[in-house]
C-alpha positions, 0 to 999 in steps of 0.5 A: 878667565872663563870663570870670570865671564861665567860668574858675571851675569850680563844681560844689560839693557843700557847700551851706548849706541857706539859702532863696533869695528868690522874686525870685532864683529867678524871675530864674534861670528868666527867664534860662533862658526867654530861651535860643535854640532851633530854630524858637523851640520852647523845649523846656525845662520845669522842675520846681522844689522849694524848701525851703518845699515839703519834700514836693516837695523830698523827691520830687526827692531820692528820684529821685537816686542815693544818692551825689547825695542825700547832699549835694543834701539841703543845696541851696536848691532842686532842679530837674528839667529836662525836654526836649520831644522832638517839635516842637509845630508838626508833632509831628515829632522835634526833633533839637535838643531836648537841645541847646536845653534845655542852652542854657537850663540854661547861661543859668540857670547863668550867671545864678546864678553872677553872683549868687554862687549855685552850680548843680551839674548831676546825671546820677545820677537815675532817669528813671522815678521822675521821670516817675512822681513828677511825672506827666510826659507821655511827650512829655518826657524828663528831661534833668538834675537841678540842685542850686542854692544858696549854698556853705557857709561851711565849704566849702574852696576848692580850690587854683586850677588852670588850667582847661586842666588839666581840659579837652581842648586846642583841638587836640583839639576845633577842626578845619578841613576834615579831622576830627581835624586841628587847625584852622590857626588853632591855629598856634604863634603863636596858641596863645600868645595863647589 
């Protein structure tokens, strides 16, 4: 099942405006909560706005770029993802805070896709507006905003193309003992299997 999820690129912009039930929403954040993190720090925090809380929903919309706002308005929920920059145990910088937070978002995304719900991650937002609109402590950095929901029935599936067309080849990202030289596992025989 995980291969099916990974092989279907899903950054739709055509949501159907439907509400997600509370149990479904909570299951997404329960999946995020279970992500691993350095020192079990769990640096991720989420600000959630659904269509039942339109004022909060509009506050998040107001942090987005015009281009993102135009389609994100139709999502079922909007989520601001925050990452705690320092370790709780000693207040030293946590060099893994964004990596760990991304793991939580990945868990949430995989859970959503298993429920036929789509997650579109956005970097096009104003961090200062996020901090001001939601009184975010300086200990946290806004990392990404998520638009989550079901795709519109009017959404036209793109013509299926192999994922590799949009991704770097393994030769470009998997190295052995010399950086930028493909690992020996990437021999011609093994590449045929991949």
